[in-house]
C-alpha positions in Angstrom: 126.9 142.8 187.3 127.2 144.6 183.8 126.3 142.6 180.4 130.0 142.6 179.7 130.7 140.7 183.1 128.1 138.2 182.5 129.0 137.7 178.9 132.8 137.2 180.4 131.7 134.8 183.1 129.1 132.9 180.6 132.2 132.6 178.3 134.5 131.3 181.0 132.2 129.0 182.0 132.0 127.3 178.5 135.4 127.4 178.1 135.6 125.4 181.5 133.4 122.9 180.5 134.9 122.2 177.2 138.0 121.5 178.6 136.9 119.3 181.5 134.7 117.1 178.8 137.7 117.1 176.6 139.8 115.7 179.2 137.2 113.3 180.2 136.6 112.0 176.8 140.5 111.9 175.8 141.1 110.0 178.8 138.2 107.7 178.2 139.4 106.7 174.7 142.6 106.2 176.2 141.6 103.7 178.7 139.3 102.0 176.0 142.5 101.6 173.6 144.6 100.3 176.5 142.1 97.6 177.5 141.3 96.3 174.0 145.2 96.0 173.4 145.4 94.0 176.9 142.4 92.1 176.0 140.9 93.1 179.2 137.0 93.7 180.3 136.0 97.4 180.8 136.5 98.5 184.0 133.7 101.1 185.1 135.9 102.4 187.5 139.0 103.2 185.4 136.1 105.2 183.3 134.9 107.0 186.4 138.7 108.1 187.2 138.8 109.4 183.7 135.5 111.7 184.3 136.8 112.5 187.7 139.9 114.1 186.3 137.7 116.1 183.8 135.2 117.1 186.3 137.4 118.7 188.8 138.7 121.0 185.9 135.3 123.0 186.4 137.1 124.2 189.4 140.3 125.1 188.1 139.5 129.1 188.2 138.6 129.5 191.8 141.1 126.6 193.0 144.0 126.0 190.7 146.0 124.6 193.5 144.0 122.5 194.8 142.8 121.2 191.2 146.4 120.3 190.3 146.9 118.4 193.7 143.9 116.4 193.6 144.6 115.7 189.7 148.3 114.3 190.8 147.1 112.4 193.7 144.3 110.8 191.3 147.2 109.7 189.3 149.2 108.1 192.0 145.9 106.1 193.0 145.0 105.2 189.7 148.4 103.5 189.0 148.1 102.0 192.6 144.8 100.5 191.7 146.7 98.9 188.7 144.3 100.4 186.1 145.1 100.6 182.0 148.0 102.8 181.5 147.2 106.2 180.6 150.5 107.9 180.6 151.6 110.2 183.9 151.4 113.3 182.1 147.9 113.3 180.3 145.9 113.3 183.5 147.4 116.3 185.0 148.2 118.6 181.3 144.8 120.6 181.8 145.7 121.0 185.9 149.2 122.1 185.2 147.9 124.8 182.5 145.5 126.0 184.7 147.7 126.5 187.6 150.1 128.2 185.3 147.5 130.5 183.8 146.4 131.4 187.4 149.8 132.8 187.9 151.2 129.9 189.9 153.7 129.1 187.2 156.5 127.9 190.0 153.7 125.4 191.6 153.0 124.0 188.0 156.7 123.6 187.4 157.4 122.0 190.7 154.1 119.6 190.6 155.3 118.6 186.6 158.8 118.0 187.8 157.4 115.9 191.0 155.1 113.8 188.3 157.8 113.3 186.3 160.7 112.2 188.7 158.2 109.8 190.4 156.8 108.1 187.5 160.5 107.9 186.3 161.6 106.4 189.7 159.1 103.7 189.2 159.7 102.9 185.8 163.4 102.5 186.6 162.8 100.5 189.6 160.1 97.9 188.3 160.5 97.8 184.5 163.2 95.3 183.7 164.0 97.1 180.2 167.3 98.9 179.7 167.8 102.7 181.3 168.2 104.1 177.7 164.9 102.7 176.6 163.1 104.0 179.6 164.2 107.3 179.3 163.4 107.3 175.4 160.6 108.5 173.7 157.8 107.9 176.2 159.6 110.0 178.6 160.5 112.5 176.2 156.4 112.5 175.6 155.6 113.0 179.0 158.4 115.7 179.8 157.0 117.5 176.4 153.7 117.6 177.5 154.3 119.0 180.8 156.3 121.8 179.5 154.1 122.7 176.5 151.4 123.0 179.3 153.0 125.0 181.6 154.3 127.1 178.6 150.9 127.5 177.3 149.4 128.5 180.4 152.1 131.2 181.4 151.3 132.5 177.3 148.0 132.7 177.9 148.3 134.6 181.5 150.8 137.0 180.2 148.8 137.7 176.9 145.7 138.3 179.2 147.7 140.7 181.3 148.7 142.6 178.2 145.5 143.0 176.6 143.9 144.1 180.3 147.1 146.7 180.2 146.4 148.1 176.7 142.5 148.3 177.5 143.5 150.4 180.8 146.3 152.3 178.6 143.5 153.3 176.3 141.1 154.0 178.8 143.5 156.4 180.5 144.7 157.8 177.1 141.2 158.7 176.5 140.3 160.2 180.0 143.3 162.2 179.5 142.3 163.5 175.8 138.9 164.3 177.7 140.5 166.3 180.5 142.8 168.4 177.8 139.8 169.0 175.9 138.0 170.3 178.9 141.1 172.6 179.7 140.9 173.7 176.5 137.5 174.7 176.5 137.7 176.2 179.9 141.0 178.1 178.8 138.9 179.5 176.0 136.1 180.4 178.1 138.3 182.2 180.3 139.8 184.4 177.4 136.2 185.3 176.2 135.4 186.3 179.9 138.3 188.4 179.8 137.6 189.9 176.5 133.9 190.9 177.4 135.1 192.3 180.6 137.8 194.5 179.0 136.3 195.5 175.9 132.6 195.5 176.5 133.1 196.9 180.2 135.1 199.8 179.1 132.4 200.6 176.5 129.8 200.5 178.8 131.5 202.7 180.9 132.1 205.4 178.4 128.2 204.9 177.5 127.3 205.5 181.3 129.5 208.8 181.4 128.0 210.2 178.4 124.7 209.4 179.3 124.9 211.2 182.5 126.2 214.0 180.9 123.9 214.2 178.3 120.7 214.0 180.7 122.4 217.0 182.6 122.8 219.0 179.5 119.3 218.5 178.3 117.2 221.8 178.3 120.3 223.7 179.2 122.9 223.2 176.6 121.2 221.2 173.9 124.7 221.3 171.9 126.3 219.3 174.8 123.6 217.0 174.9 123.7 216.2 171.2 127.4 215.6 171.4 127.1 213.2 174.5 124.4 211.1 172.8 126.5 211.1 169.8 129.4 209.6 171.7 127.0 207.2 172.9 125.8 205.9 169.6 129.1 205.7 168.4 130.3 203.7 171.4 127.6 201.4 171.3 127.8 200.9 167.5 131.4 199.7 168.5 130.4 197.7 171.5 128.1 196.0 169.1 130.6 195.1 166.8 132.8 193.8 169.5 130.1 191.6 170.9 129.4 190.2 167.3 133.0 189.2 167.0 132.9 187.4 170.5 129.8 185.5 169.2 131.5 184.6 166.2 134.2 183.0 168.7 131.4 180.6 170.2 130.4 179.5 166.7 132.0 176.3 165.5 133.3 176.0 162.5 133.6 179.9 161.9 136.5 181.7 161.0 137.7 184.4 163.4 138.0 187.5 161.3 137.8 190.2 164.0 139.9 192.8 164.2 142.8 192.2 167.3 143.2 195.2 169.2 147.0 196.5 169.3 149.0 199.4 170.9 148.4 201.0 167.4 144.8 201.6 168.5 145.6 202.9 172.1 144.8 206.6 171.0 141.2 205.6 170.3 140.7 204.5 174.2 142.6 207.7 175.3 140.5 209.7 173.0 136.9 208.4 174.5 138.7 209.1 178.0 139.3 212.8 176.7 135.5 213.0 175.7 134.5 211.5 179.0 136.0 214.4 180.7 139.3 213.3 181.5 142.8 214.9 181.2 144.8 212.7 179.5 148.6 212.9 179.1 150.2 210.1 177.3 153.9 209.0 176.3 154.0 206.0 174.4 157.8 205.2 173.1 157.4 202.0 171.7 156.0 200.9 168.4 153.7 197.5 168.3 155.9 196.0 165.7 158.5 195.7 168.5 156.2 193.3 170.5 155.0 189.9 170.1 151.6 190.2 168.9 150.4 188.4 172.2 152.2 190.9 174.4 150.9 193.8 172.2 147.4 192.7 172.7 148.0 192.6 176.5 149.6 196.1 176.8 146.3 197.3 174.8 144.1 195.5 177.4 146.1 196.8 180.5 145.7 200.6 179.4 142.1 200.0 178.6 141.2 198.2 182.0 143.2 201.2 183.9 141.3 203.8 181.8 138.0 201.8 182.7 138.5 201.7 186.2 139.4 205.2 186.4 136.3 206.2 184.6 134.3 204.0 186.8 135.6 204.1 190.3 138.4 207.0 190.7 136.3 210.1 190.0 139.7 211.4 188.7 140.3 214.4 186.7 143.5 213.6 185.2 145.3 210.1 184.3 148.7 209.6 182.7 149.9 206.7 180.5 153.9 206.0 180.2 154.9 203.1 177.9 158.3 202.3 176.9 161.0 199.7 175.8 163.7 199.2 178.4 166.4 196.4 177.9 163.8 194.3 176.2 161.0 194.8 178.4 157.9 196.7 178.2 157.2 199.3 181.0 154.0 200.4 181.6 152.9 203.1 184.2 149.0 204.3 184.2 148.4 207.2 187.2 145.3 208.7 188.0 144.6 211.7 190.4 141.4 210.3 191.9 140.1 208.9 195.1 142.3 205.6 195.3 140.8 202.2 194.5 137.5 201.6 196.6 136.3 198.2 197.5 134.5 198.0 194.0 137.6 198.4 192.1 139.6 196.1 194.5 137.3 193.3 194.7 136.4 193.2 190.8 137.7 191.1 187.9 139.5 193.9 186.0 142.6 194.0 188.3 142.5 190.1 188.4 142.3 189.7 184.7 145.1 192.1 183.9 147.5 190.6 186.5 146.9 186.9 185.2 147.2 188.1 181.6 150.7 189.6 182.4 151.7 186.7 184.7 150.8 184.2 181.7 153.4 186.3 179.7 155.9 186.1 182.4 155.4 189.6 183.8 154.7 191.5 187.0 151.8 193.6 187.6 151.7 196.0 190.8 149.2 198.5 191.8 149.8 201.4 194.4 146.9 203.1 196.0 146.4 205.7 198.7 143.1 206.8 199.7 142.5 210.4 198.1 146.1 210.2 196.3 145.0 208.3 193.1 145.5 204.9 191.8 148.7 203.6 189.8 149.2 200.4 187.8 152.7 199.5 187.2 153.5 196.8 184.6 156.4 195.0 183.5 156.6 191.9 180.8 158.9 191.0 178.2 158.5 192.4 174.8 159.0 189.1 172.8 158.3 185.5 173.8 160.7 183.1 173.7 159.7 179.4 173.6 
């Protein structure tokens, strides 16, 4: 049991004790006043009844209907024994309240009506007073006490349910906000992962190719070796700059001031491929201004990743890049004449990342491969995103 549950249990016990004690004391005072008015000697058994009416309320939460039934029977037995008058509603008020509070409102209404009807019947039968008098103030007070007890019990229960529901709503809202925050973090992580794979992976592939070419040229063609190492230096600096910008994304509270790549920068990627020994043909019949910024970045990344795959896996000599705008759609075609997609390329994250980027923008990505006959990437996506 948690500390909060223990506190609630103790609070409930304290409330029940106060109610039980209050009922016993009030009934005892009423009995004493009735006996004093009648000039009768104190009746200990009558006081025992008042104590019993209070004591049984200690069980009101666990057995509300039992407490209500015993209280009503106790009233009848009390008057059968002709003890001093204490009213018919007062001894059962707390029991009616408890039953209504426990969700047994219909039982409370039926029991209250039964007690009032029985008491009224015997008063009419046994009291010689006129009917108007018997239906007067005393009956109104009894009926008012019964109705007030039931209404109060119903109101307390409704309030408790409302508070419980509000707590649950608050908890669910907090959990939903936490899940949304986790999803945002996961989405940012996936985005950064794609950025790392696309940009840094491309740079490292170019560096690896130049390193191989430079190593083969050392001692035979120092000029070619120097050119290769210069390409490595430039590509390394570019890759380090890209890594710094991605690190800034991970630092809370720091502005993202990195350069966002665009189709306007695609020529640099093609030049790197040419420097690595590929024969590159390009036809880019679309301007970056014609595209939404997100589509522009995605188009750049598709070309970059395709070129990276060609350099890394295809062992190709030529690659062709075609991009144009047809009826509001970006159509992209990247083809090489290499050996086709091997197991490494097919199972890597590059194609999956490209397809995910394009799909999220409402487009499609298709790959066509035939062993020894090259690899082709076909992309179609809207030029502008609509809400």
